[in-house]
C-alpha positions, 0 to 999 in steps of 0.5 A, spaced: 733 207 272 735 215 270 738 218 276 735 223 281 737 230 282 734 235 288 735 242 287 735 247 293 735 254 290 729 259 292 730 262 285 724 259 281 728 262 275 735 258 276 731 252 279 727 252 272 734 253 268 737 247 272 731 243 271 731 244 264 739 243 264 740 237 267 734 234 264 735 235 257 743 235 257 744 230 262 737 225 263 736 226 270 730 226 273 730 232 277 726 234 284 727 242 286 724 246 292 726 253 295 727 252 302 731 248 307 726 245 311 722 243 304 729 240 302 729 236 308 723 233 307 723 231 301 732 227 303 727 223 307 722 220 302 727 217 297 735 216 294 737 222 290 744 221 286 747 228 287 744 235 291 745 241 288 744 246 294 744 254 294 749 257 300 743 262 302 736 259 302 730 264 306 729 260 311 736 258 313 745 257 310 746 252 305 751 250 309 747 248 315 744 243 311 750 241 308 752 239 315 746 235 316 748 231 310 755 230 311 753 227 318 747 223 316 748 215 316 744 214 310 746 221 306 754 223 308 757 219 300 752 223 296 755 228 292 753 235 293 755 241 289 755 248 293 752 254 288 753 261 291 755 268 287 761 271 287 760 276 292 759 270 298 765 267 296 769 270 301 765 268 307 762 262 304 768 258 301 770 253 307 763 250 305 768 245 301 772 243 307 765 241 310 765 237 304 761 239 298 764 235 291 764 242 288 763 249 287 760 253 281 759 260 282 753 264 280 752 266 275 754 259 272 756 255 266 751 252 264 756 246 260 761 246 266 755 245 271 752 239 267 759 236 266 760 235 273 754 233 275 754 227 270 761 226 272 759 226 280 754 221 279 758 216 275 764 217 280 758 215 285 755 209 281 761 206 280 763 206 288 757 203 289 758 198 284 764 196 286 762 196 293 755 191 291 760 186 288 765 185 293 769 191 290 777 191 289 779 193 298 778 201 294 771 202 293 769 208 296 777 210 297 778 218 296 784 218 292 789 224 290 793 222 284 799 227 282 803 227 276 805 232 272 804 228 266 796 228 263 797 222 259 800 217 266 795 222 270 789 220 266 789 213 266 791 212 273 785 216 275 781 212 269 784 205 272 782 207 280 775 210 278 773 203 276 775 200 282 770 205 285 775 210 287 774 218 288 779 220 284 782 227 285 788 229 280 793 235 281 799 235 276 803 238 281 806 238 289 804 245 289 797 244 287 797 237 291 798 242 298 793 247 295 788 240 293 789 239 301 787 245 304 781 244 301 779 237 300 779 230 305 782 224 302 784 217 303 791 217 300 796 221 296 799 218 290 805 222 288 810 222 283 817 222 285 820 227 279 816 233 277 817 240 275 818 245 282 816 242 288 818 234 287 815 228 290 819 227 296 819 235 299 811 235 297 810 228 302 814 232 307 810 237 307 804 232 308 807 228 314 809 235 317 802 238 317 798 237 324 791 236 319 795 231 313 801 228 317 794 221 318 794 221 311 798 216 307 803 218 302 805 212 295 812 215 291 812 213 285 819 211 282 822 210 275 827 207 279 828 203 286 834 207 289 836 206 295 837 212 297 831 215 295 827 210 299 832 212 305 829 218 305 823 217 304 822 212 310 825 218 315 820 224 311 814 218 313 812 215 305 808 210 307 811 205 300 814 206 294 812 204 287 815 203 280 812 207 275 810 202 270 804 202 264 800 196 268 798 198 274 796 191 277 802 192 283 800 199 284 793 197 286 795 191 289 799 195 294 793 200 295 789 194 297 795 192 302 795 199 305 788 200 306 788 192 309 793 194 314 791 201 316 787 202 323 781 206 322 781 213 324 780 215 331 773 218 331 774 226 329 781 224 328 784 224 320 781 220 313 776 224 308 770 223 313 773 227 318 776 232 314 768 234 311 766 235 318 770 241 318 778 241 320 783 244 315 791 242 314 796 246 317 799 248 311 802 254 308 798 258 303 799 256 295 803 260 291 801 257 285 795 253 283 792 249 276 785 248 274 785 240 273 778 238 276 774 243 270 780 242 264 775 237 260 770 243 259 775 249 258 781 250 253 786 245 252 793 245 257 797 249 255 792 254 252 793 263 255 787 261 259 790 255 262 797 258 264 793 263 267 789 260 271 795 256 273 798 262 276 792 266 278 793 263 286 786 260 286 784 253 287 783 248 282 776 247 285 773 254 283 779 257 278 777 255 271 770 258 272 772 263 276 777 266 271 772 265 265 767 268 268 772 275 269 774 274 262 766 275 259 766 281 264 771 284 260 768 282 253 773 277 252 772 270 250 777 265 254 778 260 249 780 264 243 784 269 248 790 273 246 795 276 249 792 283 247 785 281 251 789 278 256 792 285 257 784 288 257 781 282 261 787 285 268 781 290 271 776 284 272 780 278 273 784 282 278 777 285 281 775 277 281 781 274 284 780 280 291 774 276 292 778 270 294 783 271 295 786 276 301 790 283 298 797 280 298 795 273 294 790 278 290 796 282 288 802 276 287 796 273 283 795 279 278 803 280 277 803 273 275 798 274 270 800 281 267 807 278 267 804 272 263 801 276 258 808 280 257 812 273 255 806 271 251 805 278 246 813 278 246 813 272 244 807 272 239 811 278 236 
């Protein structure tokens, strides 16, 4: 049976465009409606694999409908993609902390939206199959995987998704903290040694924050070092697992961790509670990389990828947002040169100010300017 997607947007043009993209590009069945009231009725008539929801609707706030979905016993685990124009984002981005699985800005990148829709539907389908088959004890868990090795990170994410997990990848301790400011997770798996902020320092910040201290943290280490374990125990690390290509031990320890861990009290921690609107007491992020959207953008290490990493934007919205800024400046992000980046700086600065504070946006543009100068020097 083909996945069924519900589109809620008051623009007929957008409804028609999304219907075409999702039916021809992904083979989905699509139902589209223009109001919150109609969407509420439709959601009671059949099950959907995904909802694509506009933030502003003619008869109400799309975030109110998102809140209803996340507090419904029948709909709570249904993936939701939020749509919003960049002008609205500064006041609407908190929708991510209310439980949206993805944010896509208008004008949207069609290929990226289809890719994320297929990815979210696939992850939900895998989780459902794992649950129906008795599962692995990990089904339905949202896990943040933090490792600076793209290969190991991808391998671990693949295995966990096969177990029915919803996996959020991150490549650094700094990015992990940034993601935790908008994503509720059930566990963090983190490499001990990473450039910049290491696993123990990131774990310390997670455990010291009132909003994230309840989250189990598992540290991956290449050596069983007593001193490191002792420091981890003092910080509050829940487990250490030897890092190896074979992931059987890690999966076993995760199952034991969740089996022995009491369920969070109502209104307490956990991914579900975070979806309801609580937010961690974390310091402002200084470096965030675009990991979740990287598969449909230039590869890791490209100039575009580096711009996203130093921009200060969340990995949830960073890649697609920088793409749109570059296009407004007439720059192709896929073949961007240092000179192109210099020309795109005004458009990028304008975009950063929509998402970040004045101080953070200026810090981001300064870092991007330095990146452009260094790239130009290296190319000369």
